C-alpha positions as CSV (number, residue, x, y, z in Angstrom):
1,M,-57.6,-37.9,51.4
2,L,-56.0,-34.9,53.1
3,R,-53.2,-37.1,54.3
4,R,-52.5,-38.4,50.8
5,I,-52.3,-34.8,49.4
6,W,-50.0,-33.8,52.2
7,I,-47.6,-36.8,51.5
8,I,-47.6,-36.0,47.7
9,L,-46.9,-32.4,48.4
10,C,-44.0,-33.2,50.7
11,L,-42.5,-35.6,48.2
12,A,-42.8,-33.0,45.4
13,I,-41.1,-30.4,47.5
14,A,-38.3,-32.8,48.5
15,G,-37.8,-33.8,44.9
16,A,-37.6,-30.2,43.8
17,I,-35.0,-29.5,46.4
18,W,-33.0,-32.6,45.6
19,F,-32.8,-31.9,41.9
20,S,-32.0,-28.2,42.4
21,L,-28.9,-28.9,44.5
22,P,-25.7,-28.2,42.5
23,A,-23.1,-31.0,42.1
24,S,-20.6,-30.6,44.9
25,A,-17.1,-29.4,44.3
26,D,-14.0,-31.4,45.0
27,I,-10.2,-31.4,44.8
28,V,-8.3,-31.8,41.6
29,S,-4.5,-32.4,42.0
30,G,-1.6,-33.3,39.7
31,R,1.2,-31.5,38.0
32,I,1.4,-28.6,35.5
33,L,3.6,-29.5,32.6
34,G,4.8,-26.8,30.1
35,A,5.0,-27.1,26.3
36,D,8.4,-28.9,26.9
37,E,6.6,-31.5,29.1
38,K,8.7,-30.3,32.1
39,P,6.9,-29.4,35.4
40,I,6.3,-25.7,35.9
41,V,7.5,-25.1,39.5
42,N,6.4,-22.4,41.9
43,G,4.0,-21.0,39.3
44,T,0.7,-19.1,39.7
45,F,-2.1,-20.3,37.5
46,T,-5.7,-19.3,36.7
47,A,-8.4,-21.9,36.0
48,R,-11.5,-20.4,34.2
49,N,-14.8,-22.2,34.0
50,A,-17.2,-21.9,31.0
51,K,-18.6,-18.7,32.4
52,G,-15.1,-17.2,32.6
53,E,-15.0,-17.2,36.4
54,P,-11.4,-17.5,37.7
55,T,-9.9,-19.6,40.4
56,T,-6.2,-19.0,41.1
57,F,-3.8,-21.6,42.4
58,K,-0.1,-22.3,42.7
59,T,2.3,-25.1,42.0
60,D,5.0,-26.2,44.5
61,K,8.7,-26.8,44.0
62,S,8.0,-30.0,42.0
63,G,5.2,-28.6,39.8
64,N,2.4,-30.2,41.9
65,F,-0.9,-28.4,42.4
66,S,-4.1,-29.0,44.3
67,V,-7.2,-26.9,43.7
68,Y,-10.8,-27.1,44.8
69,L,-13.2,-26.7,41.8
70,D,-16.9,-27.1,41.0
71,P,-17.5,-29.9,38.5
72,G,-16.9,-28.8,34.9
73,K,-14.2,-28.1,32.3
74,Y,-11.7,-25.3,33.1
75,T,-9.1,-23.6,30.9
76,V,-5.8,-23.2,32.7
77,S,-3.1,-20.6,32.0
78,P,0.0,-19.4,33.9
79,S,0.0,-15.8,35.1
80,T,3.2,-15.2,33.2
81,D,2.0,-16.3,29.7
82,A,-1.7,-16.4,28.8
83,A,-0.9,-17.9,25.4
84,L,-0.1,-21.2,27.2
85,T,-3.2,-23.0,28.0
86,G,-4.4,-26.4,29.2
87,V,-7.5,-28.1,30.5
88,I,-8.7,-29.4,33.8
89,E,-11.9,-31.4,34.2
90,S,-13.4,-31.5,37.6
91,F,-15.9,-34.0,38.9
92,P,-17.8,-34.3,42.2
93,Q,-15.1,-36.6,43.6
94,P,-11.3,-36.1,44.1
95,R,-9.4,-36.5,40.9
96,Q,-5.7,-36.8,39.9
97,Q,-4.9,-35.1,36.6
98,D,-1.8,-33.6,35.0
99,V,-2.3,-30.5,33.0
100,H,-0.3,-30.2,29.7
101,L,0.0,-26.6,28.6
102,T,0.3,-25.8,24.9
103,R,0.8,-22.6,23.0
104,G,-2.3,-21.2,21.5
105,K,-2.5,-20.7,17.7
């Protein structure tokens, strides 16, 4: 009887730990395209999650980026013009995604 209670307790603790672990972050990469659909090269950008927490990243000479993000939806804007925004969705596995910036209304 005591052994059975011990096993049930261990399984309950293991389950609680398993379900409390956050989804793991991964890399999102692609290009940042301006309102004119041309790549924005050598730019600095901020991705903000739903809580407003920022992650800063840069594009290269071709407008390509690679950023490590927790899973979720992020609003992206360049450091030079916060009125231009786009969206990145991050998942717990690597993802290729271009970001199309548009001017806010």
